[in-house]
TORKE-673906 format. One record per residue: residue in three letters; y, x, z of N, C-alpha, C in turn. Coordinates in steps of 0.2 Angstrom, whole numbers, plus 2048, in hexadecimal, padded with zeros to 3 digits. Each point is the difference from the previous one (the first is absolute). Example, Ala and Ser with C-alpha at 12.3 -4.5 7.8 and 13.67 -1.06 7.14 Angstrom:
ALA7E48428278067FC800806804800;SER8057FE7FC8068048018057FC803;
REM end
This chain:
META33B900F97FA8007FC7FA800805;ALA7FB7FC7FE7FA7FF8047FC807800;GLU7FC8008057FC8068017FA8007FB;PRO7FE8057FD7FA8007FC7FA7FE804;ARG7FC7FC7FC7F97FE8047FC806802;GLU8008057FB7FB806802801803806;LYS8067FF8038028038077FD7FC806;ARG7FC7FB7FE7FC7FD8067FA803801;PRO7FF8058057FA8048017FB7FD804;PHE7FC7FB7FC7FB7FC8037FA805802;LEU7FE8047FB7FA804801801805805;SER8058048008018058058017FD807;THR8047FB8008017FD8077F97FD803;SER7FC7FD7FB7FA7FD8037FB806802;LEU8008067FD7FC805802802803806;LEU8078018018038028067FF7FB806;THR8007F97FE7FE7FB8057F9801803;LEU7FC8017FB7F98018017FF806805;ILE8038057FF8008068058037FE806;GLY8067FD8008037FE8067FC7FB804;ARG7FD7FC7FD7FC7FB8047F9802801;ALA7FE8067FE7F98028017FE801808;GLY8058028047FF8008077FF7F9803;GLY8047FC7FD8007F98027F97FD7FF;MET7FD8027FA7F97FD7FE7FB803805;VAL8018068027FB8038058027FD807;LEU8067FF8028017FE8077FC7FA803;PRO7FF7FA7FC7FC7FB8037F9802801;ILE7FE8057FC7F98028017FF804806;VAL8058048018018048068007FC806;ILE8047FB8008017FB8067F97FD801;GLY7FD7FD7FB7FA7FD8007FB804803;TYR8008077FE7FB804803800801807;PHE8078028038018018078007FA804;TYR8037FB7FE8017FA8047FC7FA7FF;GLY7FD7FF7FA7FB7FB7FE8047F9800;ALA7FD7FA8028037FA8017FF7FD807;GLY8058018047FF7FE8078077FE803;SER8007FF8068077FD8038058057FF;GLU7FF8078018058058008038007F9;ALA7FC8007FB8028007F98047FA7FE;ASP7FD7FA8038047FA7FF807800802;ALA8018038068068008038058057FC;PHE7FD8057FE8048057FB8037FC7FA;PHE7FB7FD7FC8017FD7FA8057FA801;PHE8007FD8068057FA801807803801;ALA8008058048078038028038037FA;TYR7FB8037FC8038037F98027FB7FC;ALA7FD7FA8008027FB7FB8077FD802;VAL8018008078077FD8028058057FE;ILE7FF8078018048057FD8027FF7F9;LEU7FA8007FC8017FF7F98047FA7FE;THR7FF7FB8048047FA7FF808801801;LEU8018048058078018028038057FB;VAL7FC8057FE8038057FB8017FC7F9;GLY7FB7FC7FF8017FC7FA8067FB7FF;LEU8037FF8068067FC8008068047FC;PHE8008078028068047FE7FE8057FA;MET7FA8038007FF8057FB8017FD7F9;PRO7FD7FA7FE8017FE7F98087FF7FE;VAL8047FE8068077FF7FE8038077FE;PHE7FE8058028028077FE7FD8027F9;GLU7F97FF8007FC8037FB8017FC7F9;ALA8017F98018007FC7FB8077FC7FE;MET8037FD8068067FC7FF8068057FF;LEU8008068038068047FF8008047FA;VAL7FB8017FC7FF8037FA8057FD7FB;PRO7FF7FA7FE8057FD7FB807801802;ILE8028008068078018028028077FF;LEU7FC8058028018077FF8008027F8;ALA7FC7FC7FC8008027F98078007FD;GLU8047FC8028077FF7FE804807800;TYR7FE8048058038078017FC8067FF;ARG7FA7FF7FC7FB8057FF8048077FD;SER8057FF7FD8048067FD804803805;GLU8007FE8078048038057FC801806;PRO7FC8058007FB801806803800807;GLU8068028008038008078017F9803;LYS8027FC7FB8017F98027FA7FC801;VAL7FB8027FD7F97FD8017FD802807;ALA8018068027FE8038068047FD806;SER8077FF7FE8047FD8057FE7F9802;LEU7FF7FC7FB7FE7F98017FA7FF804;SER7FB8047FE7F9800803801802807;ASN8048068028018028078037FB804;GLY8067FD7FD8047FB8047FC7FA802;LEU7FD7FD7FB7FC7FA8017FB801805;LEU7FC8068007FB801804803800808;ILE8068048008038018078027F9803;LEU8037FC7FB8027F98037FA7FB801;SER7FA8027FD7FA7FC8017FC802807;LEU8018068027FC8038058007FC807;PRO8067FE8028017FC8077FC7F97FF;PHE8007FD7FB7FC7FA7FF7F9801800;VAL7FE8067FC7F98027FF7FD801807;ALA8048048057FD8018068007FA805;ALA8057FC7FF8007FA8047FA7FB7FF;VAL7FE8007F97FA7FC7FE7FA803803;PHE7FF8078007FA8038038007FE807;ILE8058018048007FF8077FE7F9802;LEU8037FB7FC7FF7F98017F87FE7FF;VAL7FD8037FB7F97FF7FF7FC803805;GLY8028068027FC8038058007FD807;VAL8057FD8028017FC8067FC7F97FF;LEU8007FD7FB7FC7FA7FF7F98007FE;LEU7FE8067FE7F98017FD7FB7FE805;GLY8008038067FB7FF8058007F9802;PRO8057FC8028007F98027FD7FC7FA;ILE8028017FA7FD7FC7FB7F98017FF;LEU7FD8068017F98017FF7FC7FD806;GLN8038008067FD7FD8057FF7F9800;LYS8057FC7FC7FF7F98007FC7FE7FA;GLY8008047FA7FD7FD7FA7FC8057FC;SER7FC8048037FC8057FC7F9800802;GLY7FC8047FC7F98008027FF807804;PHE8058038027FF8078048007FE807;GLY7FC8058037FF800808806803803;THR8008008068068048048018077FE;GLU7FA8038008008087FF8028017F9;SER7FE7FC7FB8028017F98077FF7FF;ILE8037FB8038077FE800804806802;SER7FE8038068048068038008057FB;LEU7FA8027FD7FF8057FB8057FF7FA;VAL8007FA7FD8047FE7FA807801802;THR8037FE805807800802801808801;GLY7FC8048038018078018018037FA;LEU7FB7FF7FB8008037FA8067FE7FC;PHE8037FA8008067FE7FD806804802;TRP8018018068058048038008087FD;GLU7F98028007FF8077FE8028017F9;MET8007FA7FC8018017F98087FF7FE;ALA8048018058077FF7FF8038067FB;PRO7FE8068008028057FB7FD7FF7F9;LEU7FA7FD8007FD7FE7F98057FB7FD;TYR8027FB8048047FB7FE8078027FD;LEU8038048048078037FE8008047FB;PHE7FB8058008008057FA7FE7FD7FA;GLY7FC7FA8007FE7FD7FA8057FD7FD;ILE8057FD8038067FD7FD8058057FE;THR8018068038048057FD7FD8037FA;VAL7F98018007FD8027FA8017FB7FA;ALA8007FA8018027FB7FB8078017FD;ALA8058018058078017FE8008067FB;SER7FD8068028008067FB7FC7FE7FA;ASN7FB7FC8007FD7FF7FA8047FC7FB;SER8057FC8038047FC7FB8048057FC;VAL8028068038048057FC7FB8037FA;PHE7FA8018027FB8037FC7FF7FB7FA;TYR7FF7FA8017FF7FB7FB8067FF7FB;THR8068008038067FF7FC8018057FB;HIS7FE8068028008067FB7FA8017FC;ARG7FB7FB8007FA8017FD7FC806802;LEU8008028067FC8058037FA7FC804;PHE7FB7FF7FC7FB7FC8037FA804803;TRP8008077FF7FB8048027FF801807;PHE8068018047FF8018077FE7FA804;PRO8037FA7FF7FE7FA8037F87FF7FF;ALA7FE8017FA7F97FF7FE7FB805804;LEU8038078007FC805803800800808;SER8057FE8038028028077FB7FC805;PRO7FD7FB7FE7FB7FD8057FA805802;VAL7FF8047FC7FA805801802804807;PHE8068028018028038067FF7FC806;ARG8027FA8007FE7FC8067F97FF801;ALA7FC7FF7FB7F97FF8017FD806802;ALA8028067FE7FE807803801800807;CYS8067FE8028018008087FC7FC804;VAL7FE7FA7FD7FC7FB8037F9802801;ILE7FD8037FA7F9802800800806805;GLY8048058008008058058017FE807;SER8047FB8018017FE8077F97FC803;ILE7FD7FD7FB7FA7FC8027FA806801;PHE8008057FC7FA805801801803807;PHE8068028018028048068017FC806;GLY8027FA8008027FC8057FC7FA802;HIS7FB7FE7FC7FC7FA8017FD800807;VAL7FD8058027FC8018068057FE806;THR8068048018047FF8058057FA800;GLY8027FE7F98057FB7FF7FD7FA7FE;GLY7FA7FF7FE7FD7FA7FD8057FE7FA;VAL8017F98008047FE7FA807802800;HIS8028028068078038008018067FC;ALA7FB8047FE8008057FC8037FE7F9;ILE7FD7FA7FE8037FE7F98077FE800;VAL8037FE8068077FE800804807800;TRP7FE8058048038068008018037F9;GLY7FA8007FC8008037F98057FC7FC;LEU8007F98008047FC7FC808801801;SER8028018068078018028028077FD;LEU7FB8058028028077FD8008007F9;GLY7FC7FD7FD7FF8007F88067FD7FD;GLU8037FA8038067FD7FD806804801;PHE8008048068068048018008067FB;VAL7FA8037FE7FF8057FB8027FE7F9;ARG7FE7F97FE8027FE7FA8087FF7FF;TRP8037FE8068087FF8008038077FF;ILE7FE8058048038067FF7FF8047FA;LEU7FA7FF7FD7FF8037F98047FD7FB;GLY8007F98008047FC7FB807802800;LEU8038018068078028008018077FE;GLY7FC8048018008077FD8008007F9;VAL7FC7FC7FD7FF8007F88077FD7FD;LEU8027FB8038067FD7FE806805801;PHE8018038058058058028008067FB;LYS7FA8027FE7FF8067FC8027FE7F9;GLN7FF7FA7FE8027FD7F98077FE800;SER8048018058077FD8018017F97FF;LEU7FB7FC8028007F98008017FD807;TRP8018048058017FD807803805804;ARG8057FD8058028048058037FB805;TRP8018038068037FC8068077FE7FF;PHE8017FA7FC8067FE7FF8007F87FF;VAL8057FD8028017F98008077FE7FE;GLY8017FD7FA8067FE7FE8017F8802;TRP8038008068007F98038047FB7FC;LYS8058027FC8047FC7FC7FB7FC7FB;GLU7FC8047FD7FB7FD7FB7FB7FC804;ILE7FE8028067FB7FC8038037F9802;ARG8078008028037F98028007FC7FA;GLU8018027FA8007FC7FA7F97FD7FE;LYS7FB8048027F97FE7FE7FC7FD806;ALA8028018067FC7FE8067FF7F9800;ARG8057FC7FF7FF7F98017FB7FD7FB;GLY8018027F97FB7FD7FB7F9803802;PHE8008068027F98038017FD7FC806;PHE8037FF8067FD7FD8057FF7F97FF;LYS8037FD7FC7FF7F97FE7F97FF7FD;GLN7FF8057FB7FA8007FC7FA802805;ALA8028058047FB8038047FD7FB805;ALA8057FC8037FE7FB8057FB7FB7FD;TYR8017FD7FA7FB7FC7FC7FA8047FF;GLN8008067FE7FA8047FE7FC802806;SER8048018067FC8028067FC7FA803;VAL8037FA7FF7FD7FA8027FA7FF7FC;ALA8018017F97FA7FF7FC7FB805801;PHE8018068017FB8058027FD7FF807;LEU8047FD8047FD7FE8067FA7FB7FF;ALA8017FB7FC7FB7FB7FE7FA8047FD;LEU8018047FB7FA8047FD7FC804805;HIS8048038047FC8058057FD7FB805;LEU8027FB8027FD7FB8057FA7FD7FD;VAL7FF8007F97FA7FE7FD7FB805802;PHE8018067FF7FB8058027FE800807;LEU8057FF8057FF8008077FC7F9802;THR8027FB7FC7FC7FA8017F98017FF;ASP7FE8037FA7F98027FF7FD804806;GLN8038048027FE8048067FE7FB806;TRP8057FC8018007FB8067FA7FC7FF;PHE7FE7FD7FA7FA7FC7FF7FA804801;ALA8008067FE7FA8048007FF802808;ALA8058018047FF8018077FC7FB803;TRP8027F97FE7FC7FB8037F97FF7FF;LEU7FE8047FB7F97FF7FD7FB805804;GLY8038048057FC8048048018077FF;GLU7FE8048058018078007FD8047FA;GLY8048047FD7FF8047FA8017FD7F9;LYS8027F98008017FD7FA8078027FD;LEU8058018058068027FD8008077FD;SER7FB8048037FF8077FD7FD8007F9;LEU7FB7FB7FF7FD8007FA8057FE7FA;ILE8047FB8028057FD7FA8058067FF;SER8018048068058057FF7FD8067FB;TYR7FA8018017FD8057FC7FF7FE7F9;ALA7FF7FA7FE8007FD7FA8078007FD;ASN8057FE8048078007FD8028077FF;ARG7FE8058048028077FE7FD8037FA;LEU7FA7FD7FE7FD8027F98057FD7FB;PHE8017F98018057FD7FB8068037FF;GLN8038038068068037FF8018067FC;ILE7FA8037FE8008067FC8027FE7F9;PRO7FD7FB7FC8037FE7FA8077FD801;HIS8017FC8058067FD801806805801;GLN7FF8058048058058018018057FA;LEU7FB8017FC8008047FA8057FC7FB;ALA7FF7F98008047FC7FB807800803;LEU8017FF8068078008038048067FF;ALA7FD8068028038067FF8008037F9;GLY7FA7FE7FC7FF8037FA8057FD7FA;PHE8017FA8008047FD7FB8057FA802;LEU7FF7FD8068047FB801807802802;GLN8018068038078038018038027FA;ILE7FC8037FB8028027FA8037FA7FC;PHE7FC7FA8008037FA7FD8067FE803;LEU8018008068067FD8048068057FD;THR7FF8068008068047FE8017FF7F9;SER7FB8007FC8017FF7F98047F97FE;TRP7FD7FB8038037F97FF807800803;SER8018038068078008028058037FB;HIS7FE8067FE8048047FB8017FB7F9;LYS7FB7FD7FE8007FC7FA8047FA801;TYR8007FD8068047FA802808802800;HIS8018068028088028008028027FA;ASP7FB8037FC8038047FA7FF7FC7F9;GLY7FB7FC8007FE7FC7FA8027F9800;SER7FD7FC7FC8027F98007FA7FC804;LYS8027FA8027FB7FD8047FA7FE7FD;LYS8007FF7F97FA7FE7FC7FC806800;GLU8038067FF7FC8067FF7FC802807;PHE8047FE8057FD8018077FA7FB801;ARG8007FA7FE7FB7FB8007FA8027FC;LEU8018027FA7FB8027FB7FC807803;ARG8048048037FD8068037FB7FE806;VAL8037FC8047FC7FD8067F97FD7FE;VAL8017FB7FB7FA7FD7FE7FB8047FD;LYS8028057FC7FB8057FD7FD804805;ASP8048038057FD8048057FB7FC804;ILE8017FA8027FC7FC8047F97FF7FD;ARG8017FE7F97FA7FF7FD7FB806800;ILE8038067FF7FC8068007FD801807;VAL8047FF8057FD8018077FA7FB801;CYS8017FA7FE7FA7FB8017FA8027FD;LEU8008037FA7FA8037FD7FD806804;VAL8048048027FE8068047FD7FE806;THR8047FC8047FD7FE8077FA7FC7FF;LEU7FF7FC7FB7FA7FC7FF7FA8047FF;LEU8018067FC7FB8057FF7FE803807;ILE8058028047FF8048067FC7FB805;SER8027FA8007FE7FB8057F87FF7FE;LEU7FF7FF7FA7F97FF7FE7FB806802;VAL8028067FE7FC8068027FF800807;LEU8058008048008008077FB7FB804;PHE8017FA7FD7FC7FA8027F98017FF;LEU7FE8037FA7F98017FE7FD806804;LEU8048058027FE805804801800808;ARG8027FA8028027FF8077FA802805;GLY7FA7FF7FE7FB8028057FF807801;PRO7FF8047FA7FF807800807803803;ILE8067FE7FF8068038038007FF807;VAL7FE7FA8038007FF8077FB805804;ARG7FA8007FD7FA8048038028077FF;THR8038027FB8028077FF805803805;LEU8057FB8018068028057FF7FF807;TYR7FC7FB8027FF7FE8077F9800802;GLY7FB8027FC7F97FF8027FE805805;PHE8048068007FD805805804800807;GLY8047FB8018047FF8067FD7FC805;GLY8047FC8047FE7FC8057FF7F97FF;LEU7FF7FE7F98007F97FE7F87FF7FF;SER7FE7FA8027F97FE7FF7FF7FE7F9;GLY7FA7FE7FE7FE7FE7F98047F97FF;SER7FF7FC8058047F97FF8078017FF;ASP8038058048078018008028027F9;LEU7FC8057FD8018027F98007FB7FB;GLU7FB7FB8018007FA7FB8067FC800;MET8027FF8078067FC8008068037FD;VAL8018078028068037FD8008007F8;SER7FA8017FD7FF7FF7F98027F97FD;SER7FE7FB8048027F97FE8077FF800;LEU8038028068077FF8008048047FB;PHE7FE8067FF8038047FB8007FD7F9;GLY7FA7FD7FE7FF7FD7FA8057FA7FF;TRP8017FC8058047FA8008078027FF;LEU8028068048078027FF8018037F9;MET7FB8037FD8018027F98017FB7FB;PHE7FD7FA8018027FA7FC8077FF7FF;GLY8048018068077FE8008048067FE;PHE7FD8067FE8048067FE8067FF7FB;THR7FE7FD7FA8047FF7FB8067FB802;PRO7FF7FA8028057FC802805803806;ILE7FD8048048048038058058057FD;VAL7FD8047FC8058057FC8057FD7FC;VAL7FE7FB7FC8057FC7FC8057FD804;ASN7FE7FD8068057FD805805805802;LEU7FE8068018048058028058027FB;LEU7FE8007FA8048017FA8057FB7FF;PHE7FE7F98018057FB800805800805;VAL7FE8028068058018068058057FE;ARG7FE8067FD8058057FE8057FD7FA;VAL7FD7FC7FC8057FD7FB8057FC804;LEU7FE7FC8068057FD804805805803;PHE7FD8068028058048038058027FB;VAL7FE8027FA8058017FB8057FB7FE;LEU7FE7FA8008047FA7FF8047FE806;GLN7FE8038068037FE8077FF7F9801;LYS7FA7FE8007FE7F98027FC800806;SER8038038057FD8018077FE7F9803;VAL8047FB7FF7FE7FA8037FA7FD7FD;VAL7FF8017FA7F97FE7FD7FB804803;PHE8008068007FB8048037FF7FE807;CYS8057FF8047FF7FE8077FC7F9800;VAL8027FB7FC7FC7FA8007F98007FF;GLN7FF8047FA7F98017FE7FB804805;ALA8048058047FC8038057FE7FC806;TRP8047FC8027FE7FB8067FB7FB7FD;MET8017FE7FA7FB7FB7FE7F9804800;GLN8008067FE7FA8048007FD801807;PHE8048018057FE8018077FD7F9802;PHE8037FA7FF7FD7FA8037FA7FE7FC;LEU8008017FA7FA7FF7FC7FA804802;ASN8018068027FB8058027FD7FD807;ILE8057FE8047FD7FD8077FB7FA7FF;VAL8037FC7FB7FC7FA7FF7F98027FD;LEU8008047FB7FA8027FD7FB804804;ASN8038048047FC8048057FD7FB805;TRP8037FB8037FE7FB8047FA7FC7FD;LEU8017FE7FA7FA7FD7FC7FA8047FF;LEU8028067FD7FA8047FD7FC804805;VAL8048028067FC8048057FB7FB803;SER8027FA8017FB7FB8037FA7FF7FC;ILE8018017F97FA7FF7FC7FC8077FE;TYR8048057FF7FD8067FD801806806;GLY8027FF8058018058058058057FE;LEU7FE8078028058057FE8028017F9;GLN7FB7FE7FB8018007F98067FB7FE;GLY8017FB8048057FB7FE807803800;ILE8018058048068038008028047FA;ALA7FB8037FD8018047FA8007FB7FA;ILE7FD7FA8008007FB7FB8077FD800;ALA8027FE8068077FD8018058057FD;THR8008078018058047FD8008007F9;THR7FA8007FD8008007F88037F97FE;ALA7FE7FB8038027F97FD808800801;VAL8028028058087FF8018038057FB;SER7FE8067FF8038047FB8007FD7F9;ILE7FB7FD7FE8007FD7FA8057FA7FF;LEU8007FC8058057FA800807803800;MET8028058048078028018028047F9;THR7FB8037FD8028037FA8017FB7FA;LEU7FC7FB8008027FB7FB8067FC802;GLY8027FF8068067FD8028068057FE;LEU8008068018068057FD8008007F9;LEU7FA8007FC8008007F98047FA7FE;GLY7FF7FA8038037FA7FE808800801;TYR8028038068078018018038047FB;LEU7FD8067FF8048057FB8007FD7F9;LYS7FB7FC7FE8017FD7F98057FB800;PHE8017FC8068057FB800807804800;HIS8018058048068048018028037F9;TRP7FB8037FC8028037FA8027FA7FB;LYS7FC7FB8008027FA7FB8077FE802;SER8027FF8068067FD8028068057FE;SER7FE8078018058057FE8018007F8;GLU7FB7FF7FC8017FF7F98047FA7FE;LEU7FF7FB8038047FA7FF807801801;GLU8028038068078018028038057FB;ASN7FC8057FD8038047FB8017FD7F9;
REM end
């Protein structure tokens, strides 16, 4: 029997997400105040973008792709925990190998084709290696979150980022003088470790997790999981390379430009992350249960209705934040190390990004429909199309509009990709009805 709709805790999860992300909202303001827009901040933001790209290859595999698989066993907590533990253990050697390979190649690649000087390249590579704990703990957090989401416990994943942000802000306040941007890295790594330990403690207390792996069940599921994971990791590589490419183009425009677009992007990430943690994961879990428990027609109708509501809500949010972009930027960054022209540029960039907020969120929902349908190949193809289209539009628009061209390209690509996935899903559902 399908789960009742009223058990989808959008309001409570959104409120907890707001609390959990409150520290993240303050964090870019703190970084802007202490580090401004210069070569040291540029190096940190680029190294952090590389780490986010790598984490982004594997974190969604656990937080999104694994949930529909675990949903089949949600009435057996021990089996859910066992599958999550076992698949994480089998993934770690590959996860570590990818990190080491990128670390070895990062310096030579930057020397041959980036806008960074020798000193900045050395700082970028050093910061990258320092973020190894952040990378590994981030992926283990994702694995434990898959157990939370499977059992409809959204509150801790929504709230837990506040612990990481608190560690980072404390590290910056007490360590920025002696450690410079390294203090940010120390806080990020400590914070992700704290999130992981607290998450396991909550699951253990509720009898939803323990140190156990049933290798027999793992062998039965591993091949299918890693086949889907391979396609999805390649797809997420493309999506995160889009973000890294934006940083790359910004670095070529001169010192401080990369920091400016990073500050604008951090503002955009506030509503984006609220959407991601506040209701996208709830939809994924709900749709996964609906797909397994109900008819395919009921699943489709539920998805269509949910997405229409999300469109209306996100359009309203986008309009309000776009109209208030100037006051928001001046309020949050006006007292730090950014000049008046810097603030105007951040405001413009933030405005262009907000134009693309609704299509970006709807695109994320379409992708989660693909996860439920296990259409990883389709997701992979559209992700790489998005990556190459982003490069082309960046190249064209940066030459015309400068730094703003990067934000314009991001919005344009999001609209085109969302329309493409809409067309595919309509075709898929129409074909399914004809077959039935």
